[in-house]
GULO-322606 format. One record per residue (C-alpha): residue in one letter; x, z, y. Coordinates in steps of 0.001 Angstrom, whole numbers, plus 524288, in hexadecimal, padded with zeros to 5 digits. Example, Ala and Ser with C-alpha at 12.3 -4.5 7.8 and 13.67 -1.06 7.14 Angstrom:
<rs>
A8300C81E787EE6C S8356681BE47FBDC 
</rs>
This chain:
<rs>
XA59F57E13D2DB5F XA66767DB882D4D9 XA6B5B7DFC62C74F XA787C7DC272C303 XA779C7D5932B63A XA85A77D0752B29B XA94017D4502B430 XA9D5A7CB712BADC XA9AB87BF732B56C XAA7717B86E2BAE9 XAB5537B9682B6FF XAB7C87C2F12C2B1 XAC5BB7BCD92C425 XACB597C3A62CF0E XAD3DB7B7E92D288 XAC9427B0BC2D56D XAC3FC7BB1F2DF2A XACEDE7BA7E2E9C6 XACFD37B5F92F856 XACF147A7DA2FBB2 XAD5B77A167306E0 XAE4E87A295302E3 XAECFD7A74430DBF XAE1A57A9DE31499 XAD58F7AFB930E3B XAC95B7AB13311E4 XABFBF7AD0A306E9 XAB6147A3BF30BE0 XAAFCD7A2032FE06 XAB951798352F762 XAB95C7A0622EB75 XAAF3D7A6992E58C XAB64D7AA2B2D848 XAB0817B2D72CD28 XAA14B7AFA62D24B XA93AF7ADD02CA0F XA912679F012CEC0 XA859479D842C553 XA7A597A2EE2BE96 XA6F1F79D3E2B59F XA637F7A4382B0AB XA5C5E79F7F2A44C XA4F2279B242A73D XA4ADE79DF929A92 XA4FE17AAD029886 XA518C7B4BF2A489 XA5C9C7BD3929E91 XA64A27B0FB29D18 XA6EE97AE9A2A787 XA7B127A6EE2A85E XA85E67A9262B37B XA928D7A0BF2B6BA XA9C517A3EA2C025 XAA58479C802C83E XAB1647A06D2C0CF XAABB979AAF2B3EE XAA42D7A4FB2AC07 XA96CB7A2E12A6FA XA8F387AEAA2A188 XA81937AFC429B04 XA78B47BBBE29A64 XA6D2E7BACB2908E XA67F87C94029494 XA65927C7942A2E7 XA73507CB452A5EE XA76037D7CF29CE0 XA81437D106296D0 XA87397C3CC2992B XA8F477BA41290D9 XA9B1B7B3B529589 XA99267A54A28FCD XAA33279EFB29817 XAACA679E9028CFF XAA3C4795AD28581 XAA49678B2B28EE2 XAAEF87834128851 XAB88977BE02907B XAB47D781BC29E55 XABFC6784652A594 XAC1D8791832AD69 XABCFF794922BB37 XAB12A78B852BC8C XAA4F778D6D2C55F XA998B790122BCA6 XA911C788282C687 XA84297881F2BF50 XA7D2C78DB52B3C6 XA7061787462AEC9 XA68717905D2A432 XA5FD3786C829CCE XA52087887429D11 XA4FEB7829928FCD XA59587895928814 XA5C1A797DE28963 XA6A90796FE2859B XA6DE078B0428D18 XA7347789AE29A3B XA7D1777F6F2A240 XA8888782512AAA6 XA908F77B292B439 XA9DCE77FFE2B7BC XAA5D677A5B2C2E2 XAB4A777A862C199 XAB855772E92CD9B XABDF277D362D5C1 XAC8C977EA22CA24 XAC9B576EED2CB69 XAC15276C092BEA9 XAB5ED7639A2C2D2 XAB1C575E642B4D4 XAA371762DC2B289 XAA21A76FB62AC76 XA934C7707B2A6AA XA9011778EA29A06 XA843477AB62927A XA8097785A128920 XA74DA787D627F7E XA79E4794BE279F2 XA7B0679EAB2875A XA891D799C4288FA XA8ECC79B93279DE XA925A78E1927B36 XA9347783BF28608 XA93147744628690 XA99A876C1F2910D XA8F97763522952C XA96CE7597E29F8A XA949874BC629780 XA924F741C72A21C XA96E1748692AD6D XAA348740FE2B399 XAAF4F747C22B518 XAB4BA7484C2C348 XAB87574FA92CE94 XAAA4A7522D2D0FB XAA4CA754032C38A XAA4347641D2C325 XA962A768592C1A4 XA8FC1771D42CA74 XA80BC773FC2C494 XA791C7708F2B856 XA6A2B771DD2B653 XA6189771962AD2D XA5465768292AD0B XA48ED771B92ADC6 XA40F47683D2A51C XA48DB7611E29BF7 XA52E57688429286 XA5FAF7626E292A6 XA5DBA75C6329FCD XA6A76761A22A8D6 XA6E2075DFE2B54D XA7BEC75FC42BA86 XA82377602C2C804 XA904975BB32CA24 XA99EF75A5B2D62E XA954A74DF52D8E0 XA89A074A342CFA1 XA7CDE74EFB2C8C5 XA7BFC74C362B9E1 XA700D74B8C2AFA0 XA6F9974F422A1D0 XA643274E4E2982E XA6BA67533E28C77 XA6E867615429016 XA7C4A75D6529652 XA8141754A828B42 XA82147495C29405 XA809F747F22A2E0 XA7C8073BDB2AB6F XA7CF473B752BA8A XA71BB73E862C2C6 XA777C73A2B2D091 XA6F2872E5D2D43A XA70D072F8D2E2DC XA766073CDD2E3CD XA81A173CEE2EB99 XA8E9C741762E36C XA8CA574F962E8CC XA900975D2F2E247 XA826B760A92DBF7 XA831476FA42DBA0 XA764D772882D77E XA6A5C76D402D0E2 XA5D80772362CEDB XA502F76AED2C9BC XA42DC76C2E2D136 XA3B2C76EC92C584 XA2D6276D282CB60 XA2FC775E8D2CE70 XA3C3475BD32C660 XA46E0759402CFAF XA54BE75A412CE97 XA5A3B761BA2DB63 XA68D17629F2DE54 XA722B768372E86E XA7E147621F2EB3F XA89A6765D42F318 XA8A0575FBD3008B XA7F52755472FD5F XA734C75C662FDD0 XA681875F942F330 XA63637543C2EB72 XA56CC752312E3E1 XA54D5748CB2D6A9 XA47137489C2D616 XA3E75747F52C9BC XA464874A902BE5F XA3C20745BD2B4D8 XA421673A0F2B0E6 XA4EF7741332ADAB XA4741749ED2A53D XA40B6740E429E96 XA4D52738DE29AD8 XA51647385028D64 XA569372F6D2839D XA4992729EB27FF6 XA47D7725F128E64 XA56347208B28F2A XA533F718E32830A XA483571298289B5 XA48C87055E2914A XA3EA070C3A29A93 XA3889718E129CBA XA2EE471E612A62F XA30A772D012A831 XA25AB737362AA1B XA239D739762B765 XA233E747762BD8F XA16D674AB72C50F XA15E07467D2D2CD XA10D974FB22DD7F XA0741749A82E6B2 XA0DFD752092F19B XA065D7503D2FF2E XA0FB174DD630BA7 XA10B2758D131481 XA18E675B49320C2 XA1D3A76969321BF XA255B7710432B93 XA333876E5F328E9 XA3053760B832314 XA3C457591332557 XA344474DE532737 XA2CD07546E332AB XA36DD75BC5338A8 XA42D575639336E7 XA4C8E74B6032F96 XA4B5B74AD732190 XA574C7430531DCC XA5EAE74E7A3179A XA555674CAB30B58 XA4DDD742BB3048B XA40287455D2FC91 XA3DE473EA32F110 XA33067337C2F290 XA257F739272F137 XA1E0B738082E449 XA20AD735E72D5B0 XA2D10731472D0E7 XA2B60727DB2C516 XA37A9724F82BCBA XA39F271C682B272 XA4637718ED2A9D0 XA4CA470ABD2A7B4 XA55BE7084F29D45 XA5A696FD522A549 XA58976F7972B29A XA4BF76EBCA2B37C XA504F6DF392B9FB XA454E6D5DC2BD7E XA464A6C73A2B952 XA4E1A6C39B2C54E XA58716CD2D2C1D1 XA54E56D6C92CDA1 XA51EC6E4E52CA06 XA446F6E6FC2C425 XA39A36F1312C731 XA32226FAE02C15A XA23196FADC2C50D XA1C1C706F72C68B XA0D6F708CD2C580 XA06DF715B62C7B5 X9F7FD7162D2C31C X9EED8721182C457 X9E5307270C2B8D8 X9DBD471AA42BA67 X9E7BB710DC2B834 X9E6A870C632C69F X9F2DE709262CC79 X9F726713B72D70D XA040870E1F2DAE0 XA0E30703A82D62B XA1E577052D2D82D XA29D56FF272D5E2 XA35C2704892D013 XA43F7703062CCD4 XA468D6FD032BEDA XA5507702542BD14 XA5BA8707E92B0EB XA5A1F7160F2B060 XA4EBE71D6A2B7A2 XA47B4719E62C205 XA3EA471FD42CAF9 XA337371B592D39C XA2B35725332DC8F XA1C61724532DD59 XA184B72A3B2EA42 XA0BE472DA52E417 XA0484723682EC54 X9FA48718F32EA82 X9FF0070B602EE05 X9FFA7709702FC9D X9F89E6FEF4303D8 XA00D36F2BE30631 XA06C16F0B231422 XA013F6E9C731FE6 XA089F6DECE3211C XA09F46DAAC32EE4 XA0E126CB3433065 XA0AE96C9E533DE6 XA106B6CF0634C0B XA09626DAE935112 X9FEBE6D5D735B1C XA01C56D695369B6 XA0F8C6D5A836722 XA12DD6C73A36735 XA21D46CAE336AF6 XA22FC6D1B035ECE XA2A1F6C8873552B XA2D136C94E346D5 XA39A16CE5D3424A XA42566DB2734007 XA44EB6DCF134FC4 XA36BB6DE88352CD XA2BE96E10F34874 XA30B86E38C33AA2 XA2BBF6D9C3331EC XA30AC6D985323C8 XA35C56CF4231B89 XA28126CB56316EB XA231C6C8AB324E1 XA1B726D546327D6 XA1C846E17432DB2 XA14E36EECA32A57 XA09966F3B03318D XA0E496FEDF33A1A XA0114706F033D87 X9F9FF7140B33CD1 X9F8AC716C332F37 XA01C970D693295A XA09E07133731E19 XA073C7154F30ECE X9F938718A730AC9 X9F9F571A812FB9D X9F463726C32F96C X9FA0B7317E2F0D5 X9F5B6730152E2AC X9EC0973A3B2DDA2 X9F20F7448C2D56D X9EFCD741142C6E1 X9F7C3739CA2BC36 X9FDAB72B8C2BE61 XA015E720C12B5A2 XA0F3E71B7A2B86F XA12F270F832B2FF XA2078709312B466 XA22AF6FAF52B06A XA30116F7C92AFEB XA38126ECE32A7B4 XA2D856EA7129E9D XA299E6F94529C12 XA1E706FFC12A017 XA1FFF70ECF2A0EA XA14C2718892A3E8 XA1393726C92A6EA XA0B0572F942ADC5 XA0D9A7361D2BBD9 XA0689742362C036 XA03057438F2CF30 XA016E751902D28A X9F934755A52DEE6 XA012B75D0D2E902 XA008476B322E5F7 X9FC6476F2F2F3B1 X9F106766A42F306 X9E3EC76C3A2F367 X9DD2C760B12F034 X9D66775CF82E305 X9D9B2750E82DAAA X9CBF874BE02DE27 X9CFCD74E2E2ED97 X9DB3B745E12EC83 X9D55E73B212E4AC X9CBF4739B42EF26 X9D54E7390B2F94D X9DD7372ED42F25D X9D0EE7268E2EFAF X9CE00725512FD30 X9DC54722E7301E6 X9DDB4718C52F87E X9D1E6712742FD9C X9D79A7132530A46 X9E31870C3B3048D X9DBCE702022FE9A X9D4636FF8D30B07 X9E1C96FE91311B9 X9E6296F4C3307CD X9D9936EB6630AAE X9DE4B6EC9F318FD X9EB846E9993164A X9E9F86DEB030E17 X9E0976D90B31945 X9EA646DAB232287 X9F4CD6D56031BE1 X9EE016C95F31998 X9EA7F6C804327C4 X9F8A86C8E732B1D X9FC966BEC832180 X9F1B96B66D32887 X9F6546B807335D9 XA03AB6B5DB3331C XA00636A9E132E7F X9F94C6A67933934 XA04106AADD341C3 XA0D836A20433AEA XA0276696EF33C90 XA028A6984334BFD XA0FF06979F34C5E XA0E666894D3450C XA04336861134E6D XA0A2468ABC35B5A XA09C268111365E8 XA025F675E235E4C X9F6BA6703E365A4 X9F12566B5635958 X9EFBC678413546A X9E75167E3C35DDA X9DC426804B3557F X9E44F685D834A6B X9EA3868FB2354FD X9DD486937835978 X9D8A3696A534AC8 X9E56769DAD347B9 X9E4116A658353D0 X9D5736A92F35101 X9D73A6AB6E34266 X9E2876B3BF345E5 X9DBE36BBC834FAA X9D16E6BEFD34541 X9DBD26C3BF33BF6 X9E0C66CCA6346C1 X9D49B6D23834971 X9D1CC6D6B033B5E X9E0766DBA8339DC X9E0006E2CC34558 X9D5646EC3033FAD X9DED06EEC7334FC X9EAA26F37533D4C X9F1226F2D334A46 X9F6A96E40034B04 X9FDA26E743357EB XA074C6F111351B6 XA16786EF4335288 XA1A936FBE334B84 XA1C0B701293577B XA1582710CA3551A XA0DD570F563632A XA05B7703C835C44 X9FE8B70D933556E X9FAFD713E63621F X9F67470723368FD X9ECE17016B3602E X9E1B5707443579C X9E481706C7348B2 X9DCE66FDF73404B X9D8396FFE233283 X9E33F6FFA932BBD X9E8B370C7D3329F X9DACD7124833095 X9DAA7711D93223A X9E9FD71508321AD X9E7047219032A4A X9DBA9725543224C X9E286723ED3155A X9EC6772E2231BC5 X9E34E737A631E7A X9DBEE73681311BC X9EA587385130ADE X9EE97743CF313E8 X9EE2374F9B30AC6 X9E800750982FDE3 X9D8FB7511530198 X9CB7A74A9A2FE2A X9C85B7413A309BF X9BED97454431369 X9B07F73D34315A2 X9B683738DC322D7 X9C30F7323931BD6 X9B97C72AF831341 X9B0A07277431F0B X9BCFF721D1325AB X9C0C371AD6319EC X9B356713AF318CF X9B3767112D326E1 X9C05A70A0B326AA X9BD8070479319FD X9B0716FD7531F20 X9B8326F80632AB2 X9C2C26F21A32218 X9B7976EBC3318E4 X9B30E6E5EB32677 X9C0C16E01E328A7 X9C1F96DB4531B6A X9B55E6D37231E5A X9BBA76CDCC32A7A X9C80B6CAF7323D0 X9C02E6C45631786 X9BABA6BB983220A X9C6D06B8633290C X9CD0C6B42E31C63 X9C2746AD1C315EA X9BD2E6A584321E2 X9C6AD6A6D932DFB X9D3076A3E6325AD X9CBE3697CA31F00 X9C7EA6937132CEA X9D55969394332D8 X9DCF468DFD32842 X9D26E6822632884 X9D77A6805B336EF X9E5786834D333B5 X9E564678B33287A X9DE7366EF63314C X9EA216705C33A5E X9F4B966F2532F01 X9F79F67D5332EE1 X9F7716860232287 X9ECCE68F1F320C6 X9ED1669DDB320F0 X9EE336A556313A0 X9EA0E6B1E630F19 X9F4476BA023087E X9F03D6BE852FA23 X9E83D6CA252F934 X9EC466D5782F0A4 
</rs>
């Protein structure tokens, strides 16, 4: 049931309650004069309510509606017939509130934003810093739920921020299009600013924590690292209705997954060559071990880098030789895509990132920029829906890291072999057609075949990137390790005994291949280089190992 708690809180001006449409009445809603347009309830006292109308009146009750006080006359300098579009009752002071009044319908496009600290007995105009123009009229004001005096303001073409209770405003647009900002709200659990525009969709400014921590001390410093908000280690799920699964998702953009790391620089950093400098970010666990290293911008102002909560990835397999069995496939952009460094990525089952998610807990964050070493602590929080214990997750990630480390060993061997085989290809081009090179040609072909025989145990050497390659040829040790890592890190769960058994079996095979590789490098390579040099050819070089 409903109970009436007020008289008419508008002017009830009958001249604003007439038919519209001129000679032919239409009454399609062009004018709704003398209508209550905004209401604000105090978060501190349930009996305190504010009401605003679209004919310029503001009332307040302090007894739940038994009596109302018209405080409009106290807004000095406010022209009549404005639309009180938003009233924000403060959550920090009982008598404080903020209002926006829109007069553009009477061709007054200035911003009218007011603050009161005494239940409307007096008001202060708070619009310093908002440029005057055709689109400067205000629609909505919001108070930050955590920091007193921090306000957000939406106008007809921008959004603004104040950290001094509205005394001064600065633009907060960044990449926001110049659209009318009609509503603002703060997602309190994560501290994100959400706004609704007229015609340009919803927009979200993720992670307000650096703005909440911004003060005179930060602005006076040369560099400052903000305390990060907790980062949730959310597990990826595909649900019915998920745009990624059930249809196009171009209408929305998700923020990067993980933890935003925010730091302030008073001035942009440039390197010795005059180019834009960088910040080096290091994430360490509670034992001081490096979990991840990142690079970030070093521009004046607030910079942001996302850590995806993962450990370091394995380096890529760098294929420098053409696919076996495809002699007609040439180098170049019109065939197989080799990059500027002369290699192409391996595309087989299991390819992709393999750095596992970090275990829930506390991590040290270090930002090294412009001669400043800044440190703070970041908390990684377990997915609230996960039933696994921290010990279960730690066992899971320990095995995943052991798998990743084995992939690193395999990758290092594979890349070394590719470097050597590419050198052999180049030498064969030099020797082609020369009868005095028969011995060297035979030695090169023999050594190359030994390298191929080992490398094909790692991954498919015949792959051209076509999807059917994965069906035609058996997967190698690389794919077996990567797929095992994928199974181990699916969900949050302690690995089963069978996963450890598979890991041990794959590791035993890898150790056998390491012994063969060691023999090829220590014995066969030297033998070939002796023959090559005897024929006036340069020897083969082994790339440095990490």
